N, C-alpha and C positions, 0 to 999 in steps of 0.2 A: 524563257530559258529555264531548263531544268535545274534543280537545286544542285545536283552533283556537278554539273558543268560550271555553274557559278562559283561554287566552292573551289573547284579545280583552277579556274582562272585567277581567283584571288590568291590561292596558294602559290601559283606560278609567279604572280606579281611580287610575292614576298620572297620566294626561294631564289628567283633569278638574280636580284641584286646581291643577296647574301653569298650565293655561290660565285658570282662574278667577282666580288670583293675577295673571297677566299682564293679564287684562281689567280687573281692579279698578285696578291701577296705571295702565293706559292711560286708563281713564275719568277718574280724578282728575287725571291730567296734562292731559287735554284740557279738563276743567272749569277747572283753574287757568289754562290758556292763554287760555280764553275770558274769564275774569275779568280777566286781565292786559290783554287787548286792550280790554276795556271801560274799565278804569282809565286806560289810555293815551289812549283816545279822549276820556274825560272830562277828563283833565289837559290835553290839547291844546286842547280847547274853552275850558277855564278860562284857560290861558296866553294865548290869543288875546284874550279879553275883558280880561284884566289889561293886556295890551300896548296895547290900544286906550284904556283908561282912562289909562294913563301918557302916551301920545302925544297924547291929546285927540281921537282919531278917533271917528267915530260908532259907537255900540254896535249889535249886532244887534237887530232887532226881534223881538218874540214872534211865533211862527208863521212863521218864515222858511223853512219847508220841512222842519223837523226837529221831533222831539218834545223836544228839549233845552230846559231852562228854566234861568234864572239869576236871582239877586237880588244886588245889590251895595249895600253899606252903608258910609258913611264913619264911621270910629270916632273917638271923642273924643280930642283931643290931650292930655288930662290924664294919660293912661297910656301906658306904653311897651308896644308889641306886637312880637312877633317873627314873622318870616315862618314860616308853617307850612301843612301840608296834612293833612287828616284825611278818611278815607273811611268811609262807612257805608251800610248798606242800610235804607231806610225807605219809607213810603208818601208820595207827593207828589201834589198836585192838578195836573192838566194842563188849562189853560184851553182848549186847542184841542179837547179831547175832552169837557171838562166833567165829568171823573170822576177818581177817585183810582186810581193805578197804583203797583205796586212800582217803585222806582227806586234807582239807585246815586248817592249824593250825595257831592260833594267840597266841603268847606269849606276855603277858602284865605284866608289873611291875607297881604297884600302892601303895599308902600309905593311911592308915586310919587316923582318926582324931587324933590319938595319935602318929603319925609319924612312925608307924610300917610298914615295907615294905613287900609286898606280890608278889609272882610270880604266875600268873594265866595262865594256858595253856588250851585254848579252841579249840576244833576241830569240823569241820562240814564235814561229808562225801561228796565227790565230784562226786560220781558215777551218781547222778542225773544231776549234772552240765555237766558231760561228755555226758550224754544222750541228754541233751538239745543242746549242741554244735554239736553233731553228727546229730541231727534232723535238726538243722539250715543248716548244710552243705548239707544234702540230699535235703532239700526243695530249697535251693539256686541253686544247680545244676539243679534240675528240672525246676525251674523258669527261669534260664538262658537259658536252652535248648529251652523251650517253647517260650521264648521271642525272641530268635534269629530266630527260625523257623517262628514265626508269622510275624516278621518284614520282613523277606525275601519273604514269601508268599504274604503278603500285597503289598510289593514293586513290585513283579512280576505282580500281578493283576492290580495295578494302572498303572504301566508302559505299560502293554499290552493294557489296555484300552486307555491310552493316545496316544499310537503309532498306533492305528487303521488306521488313514489316511495314514500313511506311508506304512503299510502292504497292504492296499487296492491298493495303487499306484503300489507297487512292484508286486502284483498279476496281475494287469492289464498289466503291462509291460511284465511279463512272458508269458502271453497269446497273446500278440500283435504280429501280423505278418505284414510285409511290404505290403501295399496296402489295408489293411483292414479298414483304416480310424481311426477316434477317437471315434467311437461309444462305449458307455458305459464307457467313461473316468470318473474317480472319480471326484466328485464335490470338489471345493475348501473348505478348512477347515477354522475355525475361528482363528486358531493359525497362527501367522505371518510366522514362518519358514516353516510350512507345505504348507501354501498358496503360498509362493514363490517357493517352490520345485515343487508343482503341476503345477503352471503357467509355470515354465521353461520347465518341461517335456512336457506339451501340445504344447508349441511353437516349441520345438525340433521335436516332432512327426509331427506337421503340415508342418514344413520345409522339413522333410524327405518324407512326402507324396507328396509334390509339386515336389521335385526332382525326385521321383519315377515316377510320372505321365509324366514328361518331358522325362525321360529315356524311358518309354514305347512308347511315341510318336516317339522318335528317332529310337527305334528298329523297329517300324512299317514302318517308312519312309525308313530306311535302307533296310528292307526286300523287300519293293516294288521296290526301286531304283536299287538294285543290282540283284535281282532275274530275273526281266524282261529282262535286257540286256543280261544276261547269257543265258536265255532261247532262246532269238532271235539268238544269236551267235550259239548256239547248233543246232537250226533248220536250219540255213543257211548252216552250215557245212554238216549236213545230206543231205540237198537238193543238194549241190554241189557234194557230193560223189555219189548220186543216179542219177543225171540228167546231169552230164557233163562228157566229155571224159577226163580222167586223166591218166597221166603216172603212173607207179608203184611208182616212187619216190614221186610224188605229192599226190597219195592216202595214202602213208605211213605218210607223213607229216600231212595231214588232219586228219588221224586217231590219231596221237599224239596230235594234237590240240583238237580233240573231247575228248580225255581222260583227257587232262588238264582242259578243261572247265567243264567236269563232276566232276572232283575232286574238282575244285573251287566251283562248285554249292553245292556239299556235305559239303565242308568246310564252306561255307557261311551259309548254313542251320543249321549246327551244332553249329556254333558260335552264331547265333541268338537264338537258343534254349537254349544255356548256359546262354546267357544274360537274357532271359526271366525267367529262373530258379533263377538266382542270384537276379533279381529284384522282385521276389515274384509274378510273373505273373499268376501262377497256384494256385489259392486259393480254387477251388472247389474240394471236395473229394466225391468219389462215391465208392460203394463196387465193387472191381475188383477181379476176379478169376485168381490168378497167375498160377494155373495149366493149365487153358485153354490157357493162353498166351504162356506158355512154349510149350505146344503141337503144337500150330499153328506155332510158330517160328522154332521149331525143324524140322517140315516138310519142311519149306522153305529152311533152311540151309542144310538139307540132300540132297535136290535136287541140290542146288548150288554147293555143295562140293562133289557130288557123285563120281567124278573121284578120290578122295583121299581115298575112301572106308573106311570112318571113322565109327566105331561102336558106338552105343548110348546105354547107360545103364541108365534107368530112374526109380527112386523110388519116387513116389509121391502119396498122398492121392487122393481121387476122386475130391476134390475141396479144395482150400485154398484161402479165401477171405481176402483182405486187403483194408483199406480205403485210397485211394489216387487217383490222376488224372490218368485216363485210358491211355492217351497218354504217360505220363511219365512212367507208369508201363510197357507199351509195349517197350518203348525206353530202359529202364533199362535192361529188360530181353533180348531183342534183341541184345544189345551191348555185354552183357556177353556171350551169346551163339556164336555170331559172333567171338568174341575174342578167344573163345575156339576152334572153327572150324579152324580159320585162322592159329592159332599157333600149331595145332595138326599135328603130323607127319602122313604121309600116312600109312593107316592100323592101326592107333591109336584108342583111345576110348575117347569119351566125356561122362562124367557122370553127371547127374542132380539129386539132391536129395532135397526133401522138407520134413523136419521132425522137429517137436516141434518148429515151427515158424522160422526155419532157412532154407534159400535157399542156396544150395551149387552147384557150377558149377566147374568141374575140367577137366583137359586134360593132355595128356602126355607132357613131356618136358625134356630137357637135363640138365638144370641148373636153379637155382633160379634167379628171376628177382630182379632188384634194387628197394627195397621197399621204399626208400627215394624219388624216382622220378617216381615210377610206375603210380601214378595218376596225374602227372603233365600234363598240356596241351602241346600237340605237342611232347611228349616223345614217341619214338618208339623203338622197340627192333631189328630193322633192316629189317622188312618186307616191301617190296616195295608196293606203292599204299596206304599205311595207312596214315591217317591224324593225328594220334596220339591224337585223341580227344575222342575215344570210352570209355576208362576207366575213363577219366576225366569227361565225361558226366555222367557215372554211379555214380561217387563219388559225383558230384553236386546234383544228384537226391536223393541219400541216405542221404546226409547232409541236404537237404531241408526237408526231412521227419524224420530226426533224427534216421535213420536206421544205426546201426553200420555195417561198411564194413571192412573186413580184408582179407589179402592174406597170403597164406602159401605154402611151397614147401616141399613135403614129398614123399618118394618112387618114385622119378622121375615124380611127378605129380604136376602141378600148381592147386591150389584150391582157389576159391574166395567164401567167405561166407558173406551173408547179413542177419542180424537179423531183420526179418520183424515183429515179434511179440514176446513180452517178455513172 
């Protein structure tokens, strides 16, 4: 999960309860205010009627333009009554509408100038108040939702803008390949933390580039220092075998020495190639036709392994172009085909298929290989003369170009698949 989304989620988890608490308090405060206004209006109406009773003025008539109703009753003089006010909610009958509605009722006891006690019951329908409270609730929910969404959206936009230096650095690091230098490295930002991060990343990349350059020099020196003596030894053995009189035993020993030197030469060449791949030595990419490489390499191995009478089944398009180093492409295809021919039984069949961006090479076999060690360096399945680096080299090349490589065993056939194009 991206940092910006994780922060947004955490911010939402904090903001939602806070705003929910605020909205709840605000809602009940508004409801209380509406109730107070209703009670004030009810009390004013009751006070007006009581004043008119005391002064002898004409009382309001029912249906005077409002839904308010009242009833006044003269209490017996045999008991003492105290002035009081009591509020309650109940259902009352409205003569104007001819139906019962919920209402707020005030029961008030008061005395006139002669000490006579009256009970006044005043009611105000509350259906308007309920509508107001419902409207407040609806608008509050809408406001709460819009406010939360606005806060989160603004937070994401501000955070995304503020984190642009970090994303620029991450994007550059994703595209960085060893040996490509620091070209296009993001500039340092005015924010202290980003400036320190950029500076640390630049120093790390520069150190890595220096180490890589020294490694390349070592590889070059090792290639020169080892290949030359091996070539000289091989040539001298060839000369001795061709120009000196040797016994059968001596000739056999020299042949073994020549085989060992040839194997050592191949081993040294392969190890140097692996080191170059691991150090990012092959940065150039050119369009390479995999179909042409497969066809050329197949002809070579058909001739080399002609005595095994191995059949070839090829299913490929006319051409299939991939962006990569041509030498590495040839090495990858060659090692896959060589592995298939070497481990095929006499009279078996090697099948090569290129379809939908997938290169598949399969051959006959008796049992599945150990997938946990199959691509390890120097791992062999028992074949003599093998360096155990062929599949390891294929794995290094596919890793270098991010080509998925997998192995499967089905219907007594070993199958290696490389996804060259998505």
